[in-house]
N, C-alpha and C positions, 0 to 999 in steps of 0.2 A: 291065496291071499288071507284066507281066514286064519290060516297058521301064523301069517306075518300079525296080523292084528291082536291075535291072543298073545305072542311075544312082548308086543309093544304095551299092552294093558299090564302083563306080569312085570315088565321092566319097571313101568310107572309106578306100578304098586310098591314093588320093593324099595323104591328111592324115597318113599315116605315115611317119616319116623315113626318107629315103632316103640318108642317110649317116651312119655310126656316130658317136657323139661322139669327139673327139679327147682327152679326158682324165677323170680322176676327181677330183671335189673332195673332199677330206676336213676335217671338223668337228669340232673339240673332242674332239680325240685325247687320251686319258689312258691310260696303262699303269703299275701300281705295286703290288709286293707288299703285300699288307695288313699293316700293323703289327700283332703279337700274334696272327698266324694262319698256317696252312700255305696260304693261296690268295693268288691274285692277281687283279687285274682290268683288262681291257682294254676299253675303249669308244671308239667314234667314230660320227660320222655321215658316210655316203657316200652319194654322187650322182654322176653322170654329164652331162657337156657341160651344156646349158641346163637339165635337168631339174632343176626348182627343190625337187623333193619327194626329201627324203633319207631313208634307211633307217638304222635304228640297228642297230651291228654291237657285239656285246658278248659276252666271255667270260670265265669266272672258272676257270680251272684249279689244280690243286693245284700247290704248289711244293715245293722241299726247304727242308729247314732252314736253309739258307745263306743265305735272303733274296735269291737271284738270281731274276730274271725268267725265265719258261720258255719253250719253244715253243709255239705255238698251232697245231694241225693244221687244214688247211683246213675252214672253219667257216661255215654259212649266216648271214647277216644275220637279224634277228629280223623285220623287217617286210615283207621281200621276197627270199625264198629264192634269186632268181636271181643275188643278189649273195653272192660268198663271199669269205673272205680268210685270210689265214694271216700267222703272225707268226715268225720263224726265227732263233734267236739263233746269231751266229757268233762263238766264243770263241777269243782268240789269246792266247798267253803270250810275252812277250818276256823274255829274260834279260838283265842288265847286261852291258856289254862291260868293267867292272873289273877282270875276272879273279878275282874274288872265288871261294873253294872251295864257298861255302855258297849254292849258286844259287836256293834255296827262298827265302831272305831277299831276293835281290836281282830275282827274278822280279816282273814285274806281268801282270795279266791285265786284258785289255780285252776287253768284249762290244761287239759291233755287231749290227745285226740287219736284216733285209729284211722288209718287210711287202709282201705280195702281194695284189693284188685280181683278182676275175674278175666278169664279168657274162657270163650266157648266156639269150641272147634268141632269139626266133623268127625275126629276119632277120640276126644276127650275133652274134658272142660278141666279149668284149675281155679284155686282160690288160695290167696294168701292176706294176710294182714299185717301191718306194720303199727307198732305202738309209737307216738311220738309222747316224751316225757315233757311235764310242765316247763323245765328249764330250756326246752327249745321253742316255746312260744313265749317271745318277749314283746314289750310294750317299746315302740321306738319313738322317739319325741321328734317331730318334724318341725319344730319351731313354729307352730302354726296357731291359729284362733280356735281351731278346733281341736287341739290337743293331740293327745297320742295315740296310735294305732298299734294294733297286733299284727306281728309278722313270724313266720317259721324262722329259726335260726339254728336248725340243726343241719346235718351233712345233706349237701346237695345230691351226692351220688353213693348208692347202696345197694344192696343186694337182699330180697326177701324170699326166705324159703317158701315154697309151696306148701300149703298146711291139708290140703285135701285134693284128689284127682277123681273126678266122676265121670 
């Protein structure tokens, strides 16, 4: 009997992956300030490597009245809390080189962001980051009295290489 139990344990151990996945797969990425409200919605499906079962990741943080996307602190995914993610806004303001005295009118604000992904498992932990360029954060006109709101306009599906395994 002990021999059978030992064989079963060895078989189960050999079935577990020995190499960590080399990437995160992101599907259905969506981020937008909800028109006519003070909240935003971020959602996507996340999986690692050849794991075909994705976990759903969603956040609905409060926004400012300016219609801009906001930071999402490290948040667990809904279906599997071993997966966590964060959305960090990086805002830069560039002034005009025209020599104008009214810099406020010539200044443009660009928002880029980093989306970070973590997986913490029993054999290894993974980290990856994806940079979203400014041209993928757009203002959408909802023809509303509250004006325009920001939204993510980049690819909905992509792969992010793992940067570190620990």
